[in-house]
KOLZA-687769 format. One record per residue (C-alpha): x, y, z. Coordinates in nm, 3 decimals, padded with zeros to 5 digits. Example, Ala and Ser with C-alpha at 12.3 -4.5 7.8 and 13.67 -1.06 7.14 Angstrom:
! KOLZA-687769
- 01.230,-00.450,00.780
- 01.367,-00.106,00.714
This chain:
! KOLZA-687769
- -00.001,-00.002,-00.002
- 00.136,00.347,-00.100
- 00.140,00.598,00.183
- -00.046,00.927,00.113
- 00.198,01.205,00.026
- 00.171,01.482,00.278
- 00.331,01.817,00.198
- 00.419,02.090,00.449
- 00.195,02.395,00.448
- 00.474,02.592,00.294
- 00.501,02.357,-00.008
- 00.124,02.324,-00.030
- 00.101,02.700,-00.074
- 00.378,02.685,-00.337
- 00.193,02.408,-00.526
- -00.130,02.620,-00.532
- 00.041,02.854,-00.779
- 00.123,02.580,-01.030
- -00.154,02.586,-01.292
- -00.317,02.276,-01.441
- -00.132,02.094,-01.716
- 00.196,02.263,-01.626
- 00.528,02.119,-01.735
- 00.749,02.251,-01.453
- 01.094,02.215,-01.299
- 01.140,02.197,-00.925
- 01.502,02.308,-00.857
- 01.646,02.181,-00.536
- 01.360,01.928,-00.515
- 01.506,01.722,-00.225
- 01.275,01.418,-00.201
- 01.064,01.525,-00.503
- 00.758,01.560,-00.281
- 00.635,01.875,-00.448
- 00.640,01.749,-00.813
- 00.493,01.415,-00.705
- 00.210,01.590,-00.515
- 00.130,01.807,-00.812
- 00.133,01.517,-01.060
- -00.082,01.296,-00.831
- -00.335,01.585,-00.809
- -00.329,01.676,-01.174
- -00.294,01.384,-01.423
- -00.206,01.630,-01.702
- 00.098,01.778,-01.522
- 00.462,01.680,-01.588
- 00.773,01.769,-01.391
- 01.146,01.762,-01.364
- 01.299,01.735,-01.025
- 01.645,01.886,-01.005
- 01.900,01.800,-00.736
- 02.266,01.901,-00.704
- 02.355,01.636,-00.439
- 02.361,01.262,-00.489
- 02.179,01.173,-00.159
- 01.862,01.387,-00.227
- 01.884,01.274,-00.595
- 01.853,00.911,-00.486
- 01.575,01.004,-00.238
- 01.383,01.175,-00.513
- 01.414,00.870,-00.742
- 01.272,00.655,-00.463
- 00.974,00.884,-00.410
- 00.895,00.889,-00.780
- 00.922,00.508,-00.799
- 00.706,00.473,-00.489
- 00.419,00.671,-00.650
- 00.460,00.512,-00.995
- 00.529,00.850,-01.159
- 00.833,00.769,-01.369
- 00.641,00.847,-01.683
- 00.564,01.203,-01.572
- 00.834,01.307,-01.313
- 01.195,01.287,-01.413
- 01.477,01.346,-01.166
- 01.803,01.495,-01.290
- 02.130,01.549,-01.111
- 02.297,01.886,-01.173
- 02.339,02.240,-01.060
- 02.056,02.489,-01.088
- 01.891,02.541,-01.431
- 02.175,02.362,-01.611
- 01.973,02.038,-01.584
- 01.716,02.183,-01.828
- 01.721,02.201,-02.206
- 01.626,02.532,-02.370
- 01.247,02.586,-02.402
- 01.182,02.266,-02.212
- 00.950,02.372,-01.929
- 00.702,02.658,-01.890
- 00.709,02.695,-01.507
- 00.996,02.690,-01.253
- 00.983,02.645,-00.877
- 01.284,02.722,-00.654
- 01.199,02.677,-00.284
- 01.381,02.650,00.043
- 01.705,02.842,-00.035
- 01.843,03.185,00.045
- 01.732,03.469,-00.174
- 02.088,03.536,-00.290
- 02.126,03.175,-00.408
- 01.788,03.170,-00.586
- 01.881,03.497,-00.763
- 02.219,03.347,-00.869
- 02.043,03.029,-01.007
- 01.803,03.245,-01.213
- 02.082,03.476,-01.334
- 02.317,03.192,-01.434
- 02.033,03.007,-01.603
- 01.878,03.296,-01.804
- 01.913,03.102,-02.132
- 01.678,02.838,-02.001
- 01.402,03.094,-01.917
- 01.291,03.195,-02.269
- 00.981,02.971,-02.255
- 00.917,03.005,-01.886
- 00.585,03.185,-01.820
- 00.596,03.169,-01.438
- 00.858,03.146,-01.164
- 00.760,03.058,-00.810
- 01.026,03.131,-00.554
- 01.022,03.060,-00.181
- 01.333,03.220,-00.021
- 01.417,03.137,00.338
- 01.573,03.484,00.368
- 01.628,03.799,00.159
- 01.322,03.799,-00.067
- 01.415,04.150,-00.175
- 01.698,04.014,-00.390
- 01.445,03.801,-00.588
- 01.190,04.082,-00.628
- 01.459,04.304,-00.774
- 01.570,04.028,-01.009
- 01.216,03.982,-01.133
- 01.177,04.356,-01.189
- 01.498,04.378,-01.387
- 01.436,04.071,-01.600
- 01.083,04.106,-01.739
- 00.885,03.916,-01.480
- 00.589,04.081,-01.302
- 00.521,04.003,-00.938
- 00.157,03.881,-00.954
- 00.117,03.698,-00.619
- 00.286,03.697,-00.280
- 00.208,03.487,00.025
- 00.354,03.461,00.373
- 00.330,03.138,00.572
- 00.426,03.055,00.929
- 00.525,02.700,01.000
- 00.731,02.528,01.272
- 00.838,02.868,01.417
- 00.966,02.992,01.076
- 00.805,03.248,00.851
- 00.834,03.200,00.478
- 00.759,03.434,00.188
- 00.636,03.296,-00.145
- 00.679,03.506,-00.458
- 00.505,03.442,-00.790
- 00.613,03.624,-01.106
- 00.476,03.596,-01.457
- 00.641,03.702,-01.778
- 00.491,04.017,-01.941
- 00.175,03.968,-01.733
- 00.065,04.315,-01.648
- 00.180,04.643,-01.492
- 00.445,04.610,-01.215
- 00.289,04.641,-00.865
- 00.553,04.897,-00.747
- 00.520,05.273,-00.711
- 00.805,05.497,-00.821
- 00.810,05.689,-00.491
- 00.816,05.387,-00.260
- 00.982,05.119,-00.474
- 01.279,05.049,-00.241
- 01.044,05.011,00.051
- 00.810,04.782,-00.148
- 01.105,04.565,-00.263
- 01.187,04.507,00.107
- 00.844,04.433,00.238
- 00.670,04.304,-00.079
- 00.418,04.540,-00.248
- 00.140,04.277,-00.229
- 00.223,04.156,00.120
- 00.205,04.515,00.247
- -00.159,04.520,00.145
- -00.258,04.187,00.297
- -00.190,04.290,00.661
- -00.159,03.926,00.779
- -00.059,03.819,01.132
- 00.247,03.643,00.993
- 00.366,03.958,00.814
- 00.331,04.159,01.135
- 00.518,03.893,01.335
- 00.802,03.874,01.078
- 00.866,04.247,01.066
- 00.841,04.281,01.446
- 01.118,04.020,01.474
- 01.320,04.183,01.193
- 01.288,04.522,01.362
- 01.425,04.383,01.685
- 01.721,04.215,01.506
- 01.807,04.524,01.300
- 01.790,04.756,01.603
- 02.039,04.528,01.781
- 02.273,04.531,01.474
- 02.267,04.910,01.462
- 02.355,04.934,01.833
- 02.652,04.702,01.780
- 02.770,04.895,01.470
- 02.756,05.223,01.661
- 02.974,05.087,01.939
- 03.248,04.978,01.694
- 03.584,05.154,01.716
- 03.532,05.286,01.360
- 03.152,05.296,01.292
- 03.046,05.254,00.928
- 02.831,05.568,00.908
- 02.706,05.500,00.555
- 02.573,05.151,00.644
- 02.431,05.277,00.975
- 02.233,05.542,00.791
- 02.107,05.282,00.544
- 01.995,05.045,00.828
- 01.844,05.330,01.029
- 01.634,05.419,00.719
- 01.511,05.062,00.692
- 01.439,05.056,01.067
- 01.222,05.361,01.023
- 01.033,05.186,00.741
- 00.970,04.887,00.965
- 00.837,05.115,01.242
- 00.610,05.290,00.990
- 00.474,04.962,00.845
- 00.417,04.812,01.197
- 00.252,05.129,01.313
- 00.017,05.130,01.013
- -00.050,04.753,01.078
- -00.147,04.833,01.436
- -00.379,05.113,01.323
- -00.552,04.882,01.075
- -00.613,04.626,01.345
- -00.774,04.882,01.580
């Protein structure tokens, strides 16, 4: 008997942005749970599970075999988007990595993105890096979600190629790149909690920098500006809740 495949809430939310009949790549797929879940739910979907390490690659193959999905889910060993042929898939998922690494994977694999209509990214940290990459490379941020699970808070970013007008304002773009232009409108409890924690951490960093023998005044000013943004956003959140 095959055990039912159970995804984390984080990956369930990611999977909700993969449309029916998608042919997608899950980069850094680990056990290939996400592509298997999608293909079990949608008999018209196909997927490639990419892994850079041999151990997770073998785990992914076992999962695919277990759910009899070898005809529709292929696992490949390799780094980032180099596992893909040009124009092979129309959607890409990169979840569970740092924002800088996700950005680097996208930048290094640009030649594989010509046919990619949607990119779904779930960075563990530094979502701003990915929002900026989308903005500079013809992808429009169309959805954002924030999910709290096991004492961690995750942001999920969905960007479509040439979809519609960018959701940023010229005046507040840097602020919106940090917080997420769509997340700022959602006013969720997880958003409030994340930025309360980030405010506390950044305030501590600034105090330490100011006590250094040679303080970096430029960086301190930059961080103090971001701290003020956090205070403004959190204050507005509090007003909206009252």
